[in-house]
Every structure is written in C-alpha cells, then in structure tokens.
C-alpha positions, 0 to 999 in steps of 0.5 A, a space after each residue: 277767893 270767894 263764893 260767887 252766887 247768882 241765878 241759874 236754871 236747873 237742868 238748863 244745861 250741863 256743868 260743862 256747858 255752863 263753865 265753858 261759857 265763863 271761859 275765855 275763847 282761847 280755852 276749850 273743855 276737853 274732858 269734865 265730870 262732876 264728882 260730890 258736887 265739884 266740877 272737874 275739867 281738863 281745859 286746853 289753852 288753844 294757843 299753847 296746847 297746854 291742858 290744865 286742870 280747872 276745878 269748881 266747887 258748886 253749890 245749889 240752894 233755895 234762894 229763888 234769885 241766887 241759887 247757884 254758887 260756884 268757887 273755882 281754881 285751877 290745879 295750880 292752887 292745890 285744890 282740897 278736893 282731889 276726886 277729879 275723874 280719871 279721864 280729866 287726870 289723863 287729858 292733862 299734858 305734863 307740867 313742872 309746877 310743884 302744886 299742880 303736881 302735888 294735886 294730880 298726886 292726891 288724885 291719883 292716890 284717891 284712884 288708887 286706894 278707891 280702885 284697891 277697895 273696890 277690888 278687895 272690899 266684899 259684902 260680909 268683910 269685917 273691919 277691926 279698928 285698933 281702938 274702939 269708937 264711941 257713938 252719941 248714943 253710947 255704943 262703943 265698938 271696934 268692929 264693923 262689917 261692910 255692906 253694899 244694897 244695890 247702886 252706890 248705896 254702901 256702908 258699914 254696920 256695927 257688929 
C-alpha cells in the first residue's frame, strides 16, 4: 500500500521497459503511456488473454541512492488517477469488476471533458463564475480569459 523507492538510472529505459521487467513473465504490456507522472498500461495475461489496466504513480527525487519511487495498483483497486491514454483504455478487455468499471468510466469522462474543451474553449474565451474567487494578494474576480502560448502552455488570465 505504500511507496517503494530505490536507485534507477534516469533516461536509461522507458517506464514501459522498467515496469515490464517487474511483471511476471505471463504478463505483457500491449499499450502504455505516462501522464503527469502516472504510468498507465494495458497488460495482457498470456494464459487467459484478459487485458487489464496497470497504474503506477511515479516520483523522482534528488536522493542519490533512492531517487525513484513508485506505487502500483491495478484497475480493480479503483485508482484515484484517471487520465489513462485512450490507447490503454481501448486495449482493455470487458470486465464485470465494479471498481474497474468505475475507474474506466472516470477515465472516459476525463477524455470526454478534455475533447469538449479542446473543441469549444478557444483563446480569448471569457469564463464567468457564479461567485468571485479571492486570491492571496487581495484580488477578487469572477471573470477569467483563456489563453494559450505555444505547445501545452495554457491557462486563464484574470480580466
């Protein structure tokens, strides 16, 4: 239930290679991706052909000996992180496990929201909240303008 820390060479291998080496030989990663420090994988059980989701929270530290840590679980544990890439979700086989179904639904909902915002939220769009927010510098406002500055740099400006 806790984190495991040890020494790992940075950039020596991908997360997929790293975690594949930790899996029992009957399991194979068939789709994967890392989002915001969380490694997601679709893992096939070679004996049953069942494909389930594997999730590993990861963390790099400055400690010279214990510089990498992870906390892993499968989708049946209902992970709190639910930004699994669509390729991982699409590779999973059907399940009846309630927590896995809930986790998958959360992931699909995340992607639906993200797709909606990408389609409808354009730079310059103003968003007005029902109640004003207060900031630590004393500023209070209910209106923000969406901005995008190249690549993945985006956010809201107080207007």
